N, C-alpha and C positions, 0 to 999 in steps of 0.2 A: 504494500500500500504506500502511496506517495505521502510525503510530509507536506501537508497543506497549511498547518498552523503550528506555531511553537511558542512556548513561554520562555522569557528571559528574566531571570531573577537578579536584581541589582541590590548590592549593599556595599558598605565600606570594608567589610571583613573578608571578602573573597578577592578575585582577580579582576577588578574593573577595567584596568587599562588595556589588558589583552582581551578581556571578555567582550567588551562593547563592539569593537571593530569586527571581531571574529563572528559574533552572533548576527550582526547586521549583514555582513557579507555572505554568511551561510544562508540567511533568509533570502537574500537576492538570488543566490545560486540555485536554491531549491524552488524558487517561485512561490514562496509561502507568505503567510500573514504572521507578523510578529506581535506578541503581547508582552510589553514590558511591565514587570511587577516590582514595586519597591515596598519595603516594610516600613511602617510608621509606628513606633511604640506608642501605645495608647497613653494620652495625657501629657505627652512631651512635645514641646514646640520646636526646638532646634532640630531634632531628627526629621521632622516633617519638611523643614526647609531643605535639608540635605537630600532627602528622598525626592523632593520635587526637582532639585537641580539635576539629579541623576536621570529623572524622566525627561527633563528638558534636553539633556545631552543626547539621550536615546532618540528623542523625536527629531532633533536636528540631524543626527547621523542618518536616521531613516529617510528623511526628506532628501538629503544629499544623494543617497543611493537609489531613491525612487521606489522604495518598498512600501507595501501596505502595513500599517502599524496602528497600535493603540496603546494607551498607558493605563495602569491601575495602581492606586495606592491602597495597600492593605493595612488598615489600622487595627491593631490588636496587641495584646501582651506578647512580649518576646517569646515566651514559651508556647504560644498558640500559632505563631506564624508558620512553622513547618507544616502543621496540620492544614491550615488554610491554603498554603501553596500546593500541597499535595492534592487537595480537592480540585483546585483550579487546573492542575496538571492533567487530571483525568479527562478534561474537556479539550485537550490538544494532543498533537501527535508526538511532541518532544518537549523536554525542558532543558534549557541550557543554564548552567550555573558556573561560577568561578571556583577554582580550586580552594577548598576550605583552608583557613588559617590554621596553623599548628600551635598557636600560642594561647594558653590560659583558658579562661571562661569563654572568650570569643570563639576559640577553636572548637570547644565542646559544643557550642551553639551551632556552629556551621556543620560540624560532623553530624549532629542530630538532624539538621535540615536535610543533609544528603541521605542519611539513613531513611528518613520518612519518605522522601521522594522515591528512592530506589525500591523500598520494600512495600510501600503502601499506595503509591499512585497508580500502579498498573501500567505505567508508561516508561519509556527509556529516558535515561538521564545522560546528558553530554556535559562533561566537566572540562573546563578550559584552564590550562595551567597558568600560574603566575608568570613564569619565565618565557622568554622568546616571543616570536611573532607567528603564531599558528596560522596555517593556511586552510581556509574553508574548502578549497578544492585541492585535496591532497594528491601529491604525486604517488605516494606509496601508502597504502593502508594495510595494517596487519590485523588478522583475526586469530584470537586464541581459541583453538578448537579442541575440545575433549569429548565431543558427542553427548554432552550433558544437556538436560532440558534448559538450563539457564544460558548456556552457550548458544543453543538453537534459537532461543527467544531473542537474545541480543543480536544475533546475526540477521534474523528476519526483520527486526526493527531498524537495523543499520543499512539495509540494502539501498534505500534512496541516497544516503551519504556515500556509500561505497561506489555507487554509480558515477559519482563525481571524480573518483580516483583514476589515475592512469593505470595503476596496477594494484591488485589485491593479493597479499601473501597470506595463505592459511598456515599458521604455525601449529604443528602437531608434535607434542612431546611423546616419544615412543619408548617402550621397554619390551621385555620378553612376553608380556601378557597383553594381548590386544583384543580382548573379548568385545569391547565396545566399539573399537575402531576398525575391525575387520582385518583382512589380510593385506590391504593396500591403504594404510591409514591416511585419511584426508582426501582420498580420491573421490568418494561419493559426494562430499560437500563441495568440492571444487567443481564437479560436473554440474551440481545444482546451481552454483553461482554463475557458471559460464552460460547456463540457459537464460540467465537474467541479463546477458550481454556484457558481463564483467570479464576483464582480462585477469585471469587467476593463475597463480602457481602455488604449489604445496612445498613447504619447507619442513622437513622432519628433523627434530632435535632429540638426540638421545637424552633420556632422563638421567640426571645426576642427583643421587640422594643427598649429596652434600651441598647442593645449590638450591635455595628456596625458589619456588615457582615464580614469585614476583620478581626476583632478581634476574631470573632467566628471561622473562618477558621484557623487562626493561633493557637488558643488554642486547637482546635481539632487535628491539625497537631502535636503539642507537646504531647498531651495526648495519641495519637495513635502511637507515635514513627515513624512518616512518614519519608520517604527518598525522596519522590517526590510528588509534588502537580500539578494537572492539572486543569485548569480553563479557561473560556472564558475571553478575554480581553475587558473590557468595556471602554466606552468613554462618554464624553459629548461634545456637539457641541458649539463652540463659534467662531464667525467671520468666519464661513465656514471651520474651521480647526478641525481636530480630536485631542482632548486632552485626556489625561488619566483621567478616572473617579476616584472617591474617593476610591473605593474598590481596583482597580488595582494599583493605586499610593501607597496606604498604604501597600499592599502586597509586592510590589517591594522595598519599603523603609525598611521594617522590616522583610523580609523573612529570614528564617533560614535553608530552604531546597531548592533544585532546583525547579523552577516553570516553567512549560510549559504553554504558553498562545497562543491562536490564536484569530483572529478576522474575 
């Protein structure tokens, strides 16, 4: 399914400088409608002015690129914003947020926002890193493929973005037991993507028990010059809550390219 509308969440705690141009240019490339959302803590005046300035910058950038856009100010307690944004995300094809801060209470708030979007919106989340100048039209996109349901969901959600890439590389970590991946790991999903008109290749990487999966993905992303990573968002359960698993948390903390995740 094509991406026809997307939500862009703005605040001072994520990656606004990289996030705004990336999100607006991605909207243009996809031919979509963009909905800019900024949080206003209830009862506070200064943050409202800051949020309005963020929306004004978004509106100006949207006009310059000639995209269809609208803005929304979400006034609520800080602890309620994640839930509100998650509900709004269910009414769009994609949500774009900046890479969460890793510092103190603000970092915890942003991580909670990401967790809510990933696990409860039912929609994919595209996270834009603080560093660099990410390209909305990637030359090389990589897909972390392990034949899991979360990987399949992320891949299906990412097809419109992958269609913008010059090349898509399916990364498959292999070992001696390939019960889920078959005798030719990655071949079936590569054929599937090729039927969507994508230029696909499979790269098989031997599993190293001494190398964490997140480090493996990040090193491959750097070696291949990737501009986009697609992967399933994993969790571990604790006290009946969905919390980020180790691979997901490490990728989000140390990412250097935009990452699309679904659950």
